C-alpha positions as CSV (number, residue, x, y, z in Angstrom):
1,M,-27.1,36.2,-2.7
2,K,-26.7,32.1,-4.0
3,Y,-25.1,31.2,-7.2
4,L,-27.9,28.9,-8.5
5,F,-27.0,26.5,-11.4
6,T,-29.4,24.0,-13.1
7,S,-26.5,21.5,-13.4
8,I,-23.2,21.5,-12.1
9,C,-21.2,21.7,-15.6
10,L,-23.1,24.8,-16.4
11,T,-21.2,26.8,-14.1
12,F,-18.4,26.7,-16.8
13,F,-20.4,28.7,-19.4
14,I,-22.4,31.1,-17.5
15,S,-21.0,34.1,-16.1
16,S,-21.9,35.1,-12.3
17,T,-23.5,38.3,-11.2
18,T,-21.9,39.8,-7.7
19,F,-22.3,42.5,-5.1
20,V,-19.9,43.9,-2.9
21,N,-19.0,46.5,-0.4
22,A,-18.5,50.2,-1.3
23,Q,-15.2,51.3,0.2
24,A,-14.3,54.2,-2.0
25,S,-17.1,56.4,-1.0
26,I,-20.4,57.0,0.9
27,D,-22.9,56.9,-1.6
28,N,-26.3,55.3,-2.0
29,S,-27.2,56.6,-5.6
30,K,-28.5,54.5,-8.1
31,D,-24.9,54.6,-10.1
32,F,-23.2,53.2,-6.6
33,I,-26.1,50.8,-5.7
34,E,-25.9,49.0,-9.6
35,R,-22.4,49.6,-10.6
36,S,-20.2,46.6,-10.8
37,P,-18.3,45.9,-7.5
38,V,-14.8,45.6,-9.2
39,Y,-15.1,49.9,-8.9
40,D,-16.1,49.7,-5.3
41,Y,-12.6,50.3,-3.8
42,T,-10.6,52.8,-2.5
43,E,-7.8,53.3,-5.5
44,A,-5.2,55.0,-3.5
45,Q,-5.0,52.0,-1.3
46,L,-4.6,49.5,-4.2
47,N,-1.5,47.3,-5.1
48,N,-0.6,44.1,-6.6
49,T,-1.4,42.1,-3.5
50,D,-4.4,41.7,-1.3
51,T,-5.5,39.7,1.4
52,I,-9.5,38.3,1.6
53,P,-11.6,39.1,4.8
54,G,-11.4,36.3,6.9
55,F,-8.0,34.7,5.5
56,E,-6.3,34.3,9.0
57,S,-9.2,32.3,10.7
58,K,-9.6,29.8,7.5
59,L,-8.6,26.2,7.5
60,N,-7.8,25.8,3.7
61,K,-5.5,28.7,3.2
62,L,-4.6,29.6,-0.5
63,K,-2.4,32.0,-2.0
64,I,-2.9,32.6,-5.6
65,T,-0.9,34.3,-7.9
66,G,0.7,35.1,-11.2
67,T,0.7,37.6,-14.2
68,I,-1.4,39.3,-15.8
69,Y,-0.5,39.7,-19.6
70,E,-1.9,41.9,-22.5
71,S,-3.8,39.9,-25.1
72,D,-0.8,39.6,-26.7
73,G,0.0,36.8,-24.0
74,V,3.6,38.2,-23.8
75,T,3.5,41.8,-22.5
76,P,2.7,42.3,-18.5
77,A,-0.5,44.3,-18.0
78,K,0.3,47.5,-16.1
79,D,-2.7,49.4,-13.8
80,V,-5.4,46.2,-14.3
81,I,-7.8,46.2,-11.1
82,L,-8.8,42.4,-10.4
83,Y,-11.5,41.9,-8.4
84,I,-12.5,38.5,-6.9
85,D,-15.1,37.5,-4.7
86,Q,-16.5,33.8,-3.1
87,A,-18.5,31.9,-0.9
88,D,-17.0,30.4,2.6
89,E,-15.9,27.1,3.5
90,N,-19.4,25.8,3.9
91,G,-20.2,27.2,0.3
92,D,-22.3,29.8,1.5
93,F,-22.1,33.9,0.8
94,D,-21.7,36.0,4.0
95,L,-23.7,39.1,2.4
96,R,-23.6,42.6,3.8
97,Y,-25.2,45.7,3.3
98,T,-23.7,49.0,2.6
99,N,-26.1,52.4,2.2
100,E,-28.4,50.1,0.3
101,K,-25.7,47.9,-1.5
102,R,-25.8,44.3,-1.2
103,Y,-22.2,43.0,-1.5
104,V,-19.9,39.7,-1.0
105,Y,-17.7,40.3,2.4
106,N,-15.1,37.8,1.1
107,R,-13.6,39.8,-1.8
108,G,-10.7,41.9,-2.5
109,W,-8.6,44.3,-5.2
110,I,-5.7,44.4,-6.7
111,K,-3.6,46.5,-9.4
112,T,-0.9,45.6,-11.2
113,D,2.7,47.4,-11.0
114,A,4.4,47.4,-14.3
115,D,5.4,43.6,-14.3
116,G,1.6,42.5,-14.3
117,T,1.9,40.3,-11.0
118,Y,-0.9,39.7,-8.8
119,T,-1.4,37.8,-5.4
120,F,-4.1,37.2,-3.4
121,Y,-4.2,35.6,0.2
122,T,-7.7,33.8,0.5
123,Y,-9.1,30.4,1.1
124,I,-10.5,27.4,-0.7
125,P,-14.1,28.1,-0.8
126,G,-16.7,25.5,0.3
127,N,-19.1,22.8,-1.9
128,D,-23.0,24.1,-1.2
129,R,-24.3,20.7,-1.4
130,R,-28.0,21.9,-1.8
131,Y,-27.1,23.7,-5.0
132,N,-24.9,21.4,-6.5
133,Q,-22.7,24.9,-6.0
134,M,-18.7,23.9,-6.8
135,Q,-15.7,25.8,-5.1
136,Q,-15.3,28.8,-7.6
137,L,-13.4,31.7,-7.3
138,F,-15.4,34.7,-9.3
139,P,-13.0,37.4,-11.0
140,I,-13.7,40.8,-12.6
141,V,-11.1,42.7,-14.4
142,K,-10.8,46.2,-15.1
143,E,-8.0,47.7,-17.5
144,P,-7.4,51.2,-18.1
145,S,-10.0,53.0,-20.3
146,K,-12.3,50.1,-20.6
147,D,-15.4,48.7,-19.1
148,A,-14.9,46.0,-16.6
149,Y,-15.6,42.5,-17.7
150,E,-16.0,39.3,-15.8
151,I,-13.8,36.2,-16.8
152,A,-14.5,32.5,-16.1
153,S,-14.5,31.7,-12.6
154,F,-11.3,29.7,-11.0
155,L,-12.2,26.2,-10.0
156,F,-10.1,23.6,-8.5
157,N,-9.0,19.9,-9.0
158,D,-9.8,18.4,-6.0
159,D,-13.3,19.5,-6.1
160,P,-15.4,16.2,-5.8
161,F,-18.0,18.4,-7.9
162,L,-15.8,18.5,-10.8
163,T,-16.6,15.8,-12.9
164,K,-15.3,14.0,-15.6
165,T,-17.9,14.8,-17.6
166,C,-17.3,18.6,-16.6
167,R,-13.8,18.2,-17.3
168,K,-14.0,17.2,-20.9
169,R,-16.5,19.9,-21.6
170,L,-14.1,22.5,-20.4
171,T,-11.3,20.7,-22.1
172,K,-13.1,20.8,-25.6
173,K,-15.4,24.4,-25.4
174,G,-13.9,26.1,-22.3
175,D,-10.3,27.2,-20.9
176,P,-9.0,24.4,-19.2
177,S,-6.1,26.6,-17.4
178,R,-8.9,28.1,-15.0
179,I,-8.9,24.4,-13.0
180,L,-6.4,25.5,-10.6
181,T,-4.3,22.7,-8.6
182,P,-2.4,24.1,-5.0
183,K,0.2,22.7,-3.8
184,I,0.8,22.7,-0.3
185,V,4.3,24.6,0.6
186,D,4.8,25.5,4.6
187,G,1.1,24.7,5.4
188,L,-0.4,27.1,3.0
189,H,-1.9,26.0,-0.4
190,V,-0.3,27.9,-3.5
191,V,-1.2,28.2,-6.8
192,E,-0.2,30.3,-10.0
193,K,-2.3,31.6,-12.3
194,D,-1.6,33.6,-15.2
195,I,-4.5,35.8,-17.2
196,I,-4.4,36.8,-20.6
197,L,-6.7,40.0,-21.5
198,K,-9.2,40.1,-24.1
199,T,-8.5,41.8,-27.2
200,A,-10.6,44.6,-28.0
201,E,-13.2,43.2,-30.2
202,N,-13.9,40.1,-27.5
203,S,-13.8,42.6,-24.4
204,T,-17.0,44.3,-26.0
205,K,-18.6,40.9,-26.0
């Protein structure tokens, strides 16, 4: 799958559609094929830390960590599943199939503990200059007893495609905190990104 955009800045305002591997069961039903990738996991194996496939072989290794909060922005959110997928270092999506379902190979899931914290070990994705593709991580959230929903993609401050115009639009209409500024710690890019869950009203939109 390619994330195609008519312009670079459009990525700030358009949700992405993702496909991912089914780990939970061997099933080629219509529901399995069409459901959100956030559900395709083995829940017994989930904890608050995961490593994206390909991490060990990548040059720009990234540790992204933070706390997921309830909609009040204060209370840590327990038992929340956070899924991300991303392009490779060349900006291409490594697409594969399991039981007729297409998925992005470079993906992962976490489930928060009582403290609401999460950590992904991954890498900084590349740009696809053919499609003006920015460097992005694409997240989906699943709260207990609620439907899954996408949140705005995580961007990177050093991305050459993240222009001044895009930054201004994001500051005016979007969420500037989605722009990540990793720091090098012992050879690893490290960044903190907290997430505040939507209110019940906003989560239905």
